[in-house]
N, C-alpha and C positions, 0 to 999 in steps of 0.2 A: 548425562551432563551436557552433551552437545545440544540436545533438543532444548534443554532448559535455557542455555545461553542464547540460542536462536530466538526462543520465545521472549526472552528478556529484552533483547535488542529490538525485536519487532520488525525486522526487515531482512527476510531470507535472501531476496534477490541481490541486495547490496552488501552482504556480509563480507567483511574484509578477511584476507588471508591471515592477518595478525590475530583476528578474533577466532578464526578457526584453529589457529595454532594454540591460542589460549584454551579453547575448549578441549582440544585433543590432548594438550598437556595435562589438563585436569583429570582426564580419563585414564591416563597411562602412568608409567613409572612404578616405583616400588612403594608408593604410599607417601603421604605428606610428612615431612620431617622438617620443622622450622629451624633455620639456622639460629645460633646464639644471638640474642638481641633482636631477632627478626620475626618473632612469632606474632607480634601485634603491630599496631601502628607505630611508626617511628623506627622501623627496622633499618639497620645500617650494616655496612661492611667495613673492613679495615684491618682486623686482626689477621695475622698469618699471611699477609699479602706482600711482604717485603717492602713496606713503606709506601705502597701504591695508594692513590687517592681513594678516600672513603666517600660513600654516597648514602643518602638517607631520604626516605619518603616520610615526611613528618605527619601529614594528615591522610591524604589519599592522592593518587596521581592526578586526578582531575583538578584537585585544589592546588597541588604543588607545581604542576606544569606551567610553563610560561607560554601561553597561547597567543600573545600579542602579535607575533609575526604572522601567524596563521590568520588571525582575524583581520589583519590589514589587507589580505587578499580575498578571504572568504569570511565576511563579517557576520553571517548568520550561523552562529554555532549554537546547537541545541541538543537537548536530551543526553547530556554527558552522564555516563554511569561508571563509577569507579568499582574496582574489584581487587581483592587481595587473596592470593592463593599461596599457602605455604607448600613448598616442594622439597624434595630430597636435595639438601645442600644449597637451597636457595629460597627466596621469597619473590614471587611474581606480583607486581602491581600493574594494573591495567586500567585504561580509561577509553571508553568507546562512545561515539555519538555521531552527530551529523554536522557538516560544515559546508556552507554554500554561499554563492554570491547573492542569492535572493531566495525567497520562499517558493519560487516556481519549481515544480517537480523536476523539470529537466536540469535544473542547476544543483540539485541536492547531491551531495557526496557523503561518504562515510569515513570518519576519522577514527584512527585506532592508535593508541600509544601503549607501549609495554616497557616496563623497567624490571629487569632481573637483578637482584642483589644476591650474589653468590658468596659462599664461604671461601672459594679459591679462584684465582685468576685462570687456572686451567679449565675449570668448569665453565666459566664465562666465555672463554675462548671457544670452547666446544659449541656453545649456544650460538655464538657469532658465526662460526663456520657453517653450522647447520642451517641457520637462517639465510645465509647468503650463498648457499650452494645450489639453489634451484630457481628456475624461472626468471633469472636476471637478464635484462637486456639494457643497452645504453648505460653501462656502469660508469660512474664518475666518482673518483676518490674525493673525499672532503678533507681538505687540509686543516690542521689546527684544531681538530675535534677528537678528543680522547687519544688513545694509542693508535687507532685506525678507525676510519669511518668511510662509508660509501653511500651514494644515492643511486637509485636504479629504478627501472621500470619492471614491474612484475605483470606480464601480460600487456594488454593494450589499454587498460583502464585504471591501473593502479601504479602509483609512484610511492617509493618507500625510501627511508633513510635508516641505516643500521650503524650503531656506534659500539665500540668496545673500549673499555678503559679499566685495566686491572680486573677486579672481580665484579665489574659492573657491565651489564649489557642493556642497551636502550634501542628502541625502534619506534618510528612513527610512520604511518602510512595514510594515504587518502585514496579512496576508490570512487571513480566517477559513476554516477547513476546513468549518465548519458553515454555518448559514443567516444568522447575524448576528454583529455585532461586540460583544463584551462591554462592559459599562459600565466606564469608566475607562481603556480602552486608548488612546483618542485623546489624552487628557491625558498618559498615560504616554509616548507617542511624542513629544509636544511637549517634555516634560521631558527625555527621552533626547536629542533633538536639541540642546536648549539645553546640557545637560551635556557632550555629546560635542564640539560646536563650541567651547565654552570650553576643553576639554581639548586640542584639536588646535591651538589658537591659540598661536603662538610669541612 
């Protein structure tokens, strides 16, 4: 599965950690078990979460995400590929592609979005804790986004935002092909996360 994902994306050297997580998730676990109402497009959560906010991906994550804040900083967004993976107690929606200031090779970076819609808030919280437990530097809380959210650096070339809200977990990351992360990219990811989470809320 990991090899197929890498070949699908077509850029081994710039593969994001979120994409690797997607691939490894698809290879592990107890086998796919779609949540009620989440086996196909339009999966949503809401039941059994004590009135917590419900979220839904109606088409696919590439189509439903609000990428306007990202495109304001990195206008050349290409090769977006959506994916949906049913998991035990969750459905994972993903969107991967490239985002850059120009078509120049040195400017190309790799964008990855993931939305997990779980059956329970406890399971989503576990995903949030697992995703934010390793590799984090320069951690900055993001106020007013879900129940809790952070932006942080993962290594020297990747910036990432992770959001938890009830039974919903969302992340977006950008990985530089060059040596550094351009100015404005971190805030653009925060704004993209905020806009996309608001758009997916039902």
